[in-house]
N, C-alpha and C positions, 0 to 999 in steps of 0.2 A: 722479835723485836717489836719497839713499837711499846711507849707505854712504860714499862720498869726501868729499862736504858737509858732514858732518852734525857735525863739531865745533862752529862757529861757534854753530848753531840750539841745540844740546846745552846748553851754558850757560844759555841763555834758557828751558828748558822748564820749572824749578821756579818761575820767575817767572809764566811762561805757566801754569801750573797753579792759580795761586792768584789769577788774574785780573789781575794787576797789571802785565802787561806790557804797553806801549801802542804807539802811532801805527805807524809805519813798520815797526819791530821785529817787531811784533806781526802785521801783515798779512804778512811776509816767511816768520815762522816758522808762520803758518798757510797758506802755498802751501807749503811745505818739507814739512809734516804733510802734507798729500793724496798725496805721492808718496813718501811715507818709511814704511813699516808699521816697523820698529825704532824710530823717534822717535817714532810714535803708540803703540808698546806701552809705551815708557818713559814717555811722557807719561800714559797710565792708571793706571801704577803710582804715578807721583808724585801724583796726584788723588787717588788711596787715601792714600796717605799724609798729605796736606794734610787731607783730611778727618778721619781719626782722630786728627790732632792738634789739629785747632779743636776737635773734641768732647772733647779733654782738658783742655784749659783749665778752671778751676776758676772758677766763678761770685764775684764777691765785688769789693772796693775795689781801685782801678788800685794795682798795687804799684809801688812806687818803687826805685829801685835808687841805690847811694850816692852822695849829693849831687845827684843828678837827680831832674828832674820825673818824671812819669809815661810807662812806657815806651810807645812806640808800635812800629808797622811791624811786621815779622814776628814780632820777641821777644814784642811785646805781644800778640800775637795766638796766641802758643804754637807759632809755628813755628820749626822747627829750619833750620840751614844746611843739612840736606839736602834739604828742599825749595828753598832757593835756587839751590844747586849741582846738584840732582839726585842720587839715591841712591848713585850710586856716585863722588862728586865730578867738581870740574872736569876736562872733557877726557880722562876716562878711560873706556874703551870695556868692552864686556862681557867 
């Protein structure tokens, strides 16, 4: 592993980093990570970013968007697309 088959797995690293990847996808990514140091390193970076973003959310009442109810998911938690798609964007290599 590592290098040639990372593309599919890298797309899920951000979601995995915040604990939101489930089922077979999480199992497959976990197995890939055991044999892929570059993906483990990127996951560590993403977890650091996710932790920083989670701590940057201001406590208070739920914010509401234009005509919508309270925000949920990554946006509501203060997480950006960088966490969802990786620090370097989907499919981009180092």
